[in-house]
N, C-alpha and C positions, 0 to 999 in steps of 0.2 A: 750438850757441850752448849758454850755460851762465846759468841766471837765479838771482837769488835771492827767497827766502822772504822777502818784508816788512823788516823794517828789518836785519833780523840773520840769519845760521845758524843753525837749529835746532838746540838742545842735541841731543845723544847721549853717552850714558853710557857711560864705559870698557870694560863689558863690549859694552856695541851693538859698538862699533866694533873686538871681538875677536871677538867671532862676525860679523859685514862679513867681515873679515882671513881670518878660517879657512874659512868659505866657499868663498872667493877663492880660497885656498889649493887646498883638496878640487878645486874645480872646473879651479883650471889644472893638476892632477894627473890626474883622473880624464877631461877632456874631451880632447879634440886641436887646440882650442882656444887653448891657448898664450898667446903677450904681446897678443894683439889683446882679452884677458878681463881685464877693468878693475874696479874696486869697486865704479864707480856701474853698474857692467850686473848684477851681483848685487843690490841695492839697489835696479832700477829692474824686475828679474822680480817679485821682491818686494811691490815696491810693485803692481801689477799683480796678481798673485795673490791678495794682501789687499782690495783692489777688488771682482777676481773673486768671491770670498770672503764680501765683502758685500754685494753684489747678488743673492745666492744664499738658498739653503734655511739654508745654514751661516750666516747673518746673525746668528741669535741667539747663536752661540758666538762670530763675531767681535767684538761687541761686549762680550758677556763678558769673553774675551779685555783685551780697551782696558782692561776695568773694574780689568779682575786687575792688569794690568799701573799705571795708576794709582795702585790703592791700593800695592803694591811699590814705587813712587819716590817714595811720600811718605814710608819708611823709611830709604832710605838719605839 
């Protein structure tokens, strides 16, 4: 199933899309997964890892990273 997040899909910066694609290509080359690997898999793993970090002793750093990202996004 595919789910929509609210009334519109989330906006992504071009550099975020590029990063997902670069990671996807690197994983496809370095792993034995091949054509079974999709961009959404990279994003799913990243989101789960962020969730784990947010609920761990590294939560303060995760929140600081989000604050930094919000600040850097305002400049673009």
